[in-house]
ROKE-200847 format. One record per residue (C-alpha): x, z, y; residue in three letters. Coordinates in steps of 0.2 Angstrom, whole numbers, plus 5000, padded with zeros to 4 digits. Example, Ala and Ser with C-alpha at 12.3 -4.5 7.8 and 13.67 -1.06 7.14 Angstrom:
BEGIN
506250394978ala;506850364995ser;
REM end
This chain:
BEGIN
501349275061met;502049325079pro;503949305080asn;504349455091gln;504849635088pro;503449755082leu;503549865098asp;503349715110gln;501849645100phe;501049825099ala;501249835118ala;500249685121arg;498849725108leu;497149725116pro;496549905118ala;494849855108glu;495849795093gln;496949945093arg;495450065093ala;494749965079ser;496249985068val;496450165073tyr;494750225070gln;494550125053ser;496250185046thr;495950365052lys;494250375045gly;494750305027thr;496250425027his;495150575031glu;493850535018lys;495250505005arg;495950665008thr;494350755006gln;493850664990leu;495450694981leu;495650874985phe;493750904982asp;493750824965gln;495450874958phe;496251034956ala;498050964959asp;498050784965pro;499850794969asp;500250814951arg;499150674947leu;500150564959arg;501750624951gln;501150564934ile;500550404940ala;502250374948gly;503150414932glu;502050284923ile;502450144935lys;504250194937gln;504350184918his;503650004918val;504849954932val;506350014922glu;505749934906asn;505049764912leu;506349684900asp;505349754885thr;503649744892tyr;503549574899leu;503849494882pro;502649614874ala;501249574886val;501549384884glu;501349394865ala;499749494868lys;499049374880leu;499449224869arg;498649314854ala;497049344865asn;496949154868gly;497749144886ala;499149024891gln;500649104899val;501749024913his;503249094922trp;503749064940ala;505349124946ala;504949074964thr;503349054975gly;503548874975glu;503648864956glu;502048974955ala;501148854967cys;501648704957ala;501148794941ala;499448814947val;499448634954leu;499848564936arg;498448664928ile;497248594940met;497848424939gln;497748434920ala;495948464921arg;495648344935gly;495048494946ala;494848464964arg;493948634969arg;494548804967met;493748974972val;494849124974lys;494649304972ala;495749414984lys;497549424978thr;499049474989met;500149374978val;499349214983ser;499449265001glu;501349294998glu;501649124991ile;500449025002gly;499548964988leu;497948904997ala;498948815011his;499948724997tyr;498448654988leu;497548605004glu;499048505009glu;498848404993arg;497048374995gly;496248514985leu;495048644990glu;495548824989ala;494148934995leu;494349124999glu;492849214993thr;493149384998asp;492249405014leu;493649465024gly;494849335017glu;493549205020phe;493449245038ile;495349255040val;495349075032gln;494048995043ile;494949075058asp;496749005052his;497249185054asp;498249305043his;497549465035pro;498049625044ser;497849755031his;498149755012ile;496349805008val;495449755023arg;496049595029pro;495049595045ile;495249765051ile;495849695068his;494149595070lys;492549655077asn;490749585072arg;490649485089arg;492149385084glu;491549355067ile;489849295073ala;490749175085ala;491749105070ser;490249075059phe;489348995074glu;490848885076arg;490948835058glu;489048795057gly;488548945047leu;487148985059gly;486749025078ala;487749175086tyr;487149335077asn;488249485076asp;487149585065asp;488249635050pro;486849605037glu;486549425044thr;488449385044ile;488449445026thr;486949345020arg;487549185028arg;489249205020ala;488349235003arg;487249085005gln;488748975009phe;489849034995leu;488549034981arg;488548844982his;490348834981lys;490448944966tyr;489348824957leu;490348674963gln;492048744958ala;493148684944asp;494348824943val;494249014947gly;495749104953leu;496049294953thr;497549414954gly;497649574944ala;497649754949asn;498349804932phe;498749724916leu;498849824900ser;500249784889val;499449874874glu;497849764874ser;498349614885gly;496849654897arg;496849604915ile;495949734926val;495149674943leu;494349794955val;493249734969thr;491849794980asn;490949634982glu;490949564965gly;491549394971asn;492849394957ser;491449384944arg;490649244953phe;492349154953cys;492349164933leu;490449144930ala;490248954932ala;492048884932thr;492748824916arg;494548874920cys;495249044925his;496949064933ile;497649234934ala;499149244947leu;500049404943ile;501649494950gly;502849544936ile;502749724941glu;500749744938lys;500949804921leu;500449974913val;500950024895pro;499250074888arg;497450064891asp;497350254893arg;498450244908asp;497050154917leu;496050304918gly;497250384930leu;497750234940leu;495950174943leu;495450344949asn;496850354961leu;496650174967leu;494950194972gly;495050354981arg;496750304989ser;496150124995gly;494350145000thr;493950334998ala;492750294983gln;492750384966pro;492850204959leu;492750034966thr;490949954964val;491549824952tyr;492949864939thr;493249714926glu;494249704910phe;494649524905ile;495349504888ser;495549314887gly;494449154889pro;492649134882arg;492649164863arg;491449084851pro;489749154852gly;489949214870gln;488649124881pro;489649084896asp;491349114905gly;492949004907pro;493448894892glu;495348914897glu;496349064904met;498049044912his;499149184917val;500549144929val;501849274931phe;502649274947val;504349344951asp;504749284969asn;506149404972gly;505549554962arg;506949534949thr;508149554964asp;507249704970val;507549784953leu;509349764955ala;509349874972thr;509250054975glu;507450024982cys;506649964966arg;505450114967asp;504450004979ile;503849894964leu;502750044958arg;501549994973cys;499749964968ile;499249894984arg;497950024989cys;498450025008gly;498450215009ala;500150215018cys;499450095031leu;497950205034asn;499050365038val;500450275047cys;500550315066pro;501550155069val;500350045059tyr;498850125068arg;499550075085gln;500349905080ala;499149835068ser;499649725053gly;500049565062his;501549655071ala;502549655054tyr;502649465053arg;502349475035ser;501049475021val;501349655018tyr;501149765033pro;501349955036gly;502650065027pro;502549975011val;502949805020gly;504349885030ala;505149905013val;504449765003leu;504549625015ser;506349625019pro;506749645001leu;505649494996leu;506449385010ala;507649304997gln;509249275007gly;508349305024asn;508449495025phe;509149495043ala;507549415049ala;506549565044leu;507849695044ala;507049775060asp;505449825050leu;506249985042pro;506550045060lys;504650035063ala;504450215056ser;504450385063ser;505050445046leu;503550575047cys;503450565028gly;501550545028ala;501650385018cys;502550475004asn;501250605004glu;499750495002val;500550364990cys;499550374973pro;501150324964val;502250444974asn;503450304981ile;504750394992pro;504550265006ile;505550365019pro;507050365008asp;506950185005leu;506750145024leu;508350245027leu;509150145013arg;508649985021leu;509250035038arg;510950085031ala;510949905022lys;510549825039gly;511949915047lys;513149865034glu;512649685035glu;512649685054gly;510849645056ala;509949675073pro;509049835069leu;508749905086ala;507049875095ser;507049805112ala;507249945124gly;507850075112ala;509250175118pro;510950185108pro;510950325096met;512850355095gly;512850475110ala;511450575103trp;512250585086ala;513850655094leu;512850785105leu;511850835090ala;513450875079ser;514150985092gln;513351165092pro;513951215110thr;513451045118ala;511751045109trp;511351215116lys;511851165133ala;510751015132ala;509251115126leu;509451225141ala;509751085154gly;508350975146gly;507051065156lys;507650965171leu;506850815163leu;505150895167asn;505450875186tyr;506550715187ile;505550555189pro;506050415177ala;506550305191lys;507950435195leu;508650455178leu;510550415179pro;510650295164val;509850125166pro;509450105148ala;508650275148leu;507650235163arg;506950075155ala;506550175139trp;505650315148glu;504650205159ser;503650135145arg;503350305136arg;502350465141ser;503450605135leu;502750785132pro;503350935143glu;505150985138trp;505151145128arg;506951135120gly;507751295115gly;506151405113glu;506251405095phe;507951475095arg;507351605107arg;505851645096trp;506951655080leu;508251765089arg;506851885094ala;506151885077arg;507751935070arg;508052075082arg;506352145078ala;506652145060ala;508352235062glu;507452365072arg;506152395060lys;506552545049pro;506752525030ala;505152575019pro;
REM end
């Protein structure tokens, strides 16, 4: 990950890459909005209900986690608990070693990215192959995902074709169908050779102990079809109380994440292969991962644990659209990452304390969140936390805000500033009296100053209303 402030990274982003991220996120957001409001009479009410369901889980994990463990064991799964990412990786390694397994095929899972599982296993001589097409391309490029749902949103087909040629997957050809076919041919052999299949979980029902997976490529099914051991790596917050809750959450997840009524593949996994079933894994292991989530529960930002990883907040965020995911220096980018990443830093909050500043606080992220997370409120709380702890929050080049706060709290001075602000329309940036203001303005194109016009409009409206005779 780049180790530089978000605004500096964004300033150096190639125009083609920025355009790719912008167009993709904008298109998905617009389709998502149309789909929700065309198909549901009151989608905001649905978001509110979904948020209440997930918040109920967050507030009652101490009850639901033992209950789902008992249900999983009754279903034939083996349950493991990992307090840290290192413990989770070690648990997966022990499971593989106990079977003499050397090769793993992985479905897409953000938790495995979070804990660095693939790298951990590769360092110990084991193969951990990503099978989601986007994650596979990220892996062979030794890159990082740039989006929660679409890992290669920052890449174009020419870059992908060059990567495939470099890896010996065929001569250069940037036709999307050819790229997909070559990946399929390569991965099919890997599925058959693998000893272990690993997945995450979009949801886990406490009522039935069923793991729910949603994909658009079907690779999770291939991961489990030929392997004899299934490992599910699951964050402790992924629970839902009842199977019936899935009807709401799956509808919102598909529309919010990819603007689909439902993802192409939706799987419900109840346990390992049972007697009489023709195929499927003989063993199923569920590894519950904490990795800082319990610490988040103890904060006033616990609402972020509702997140169902749909990526809708990224798609609508004006900052993410300009900066892309790599600018966030974390597995979780965008508004959700600006909240979640510093909280999961586990003792290193200051290193990512600038991320909550990477927001215009426009509120769009809250408006599109399918579980109604008040992300702007959480960003403000983290900004306050950073200030209290003395973390370096200001981005490079940002002017100090103390003077602005003083001005904004004095009505007379504020009105005078609005009236005199029109001078900025005529003074070049290089002539501004404050050096910090010159540096800030030189890198930004400001709209024409129109301060004070709203006050004049409102005053005229009031006078007109006063002159209007009573009915």
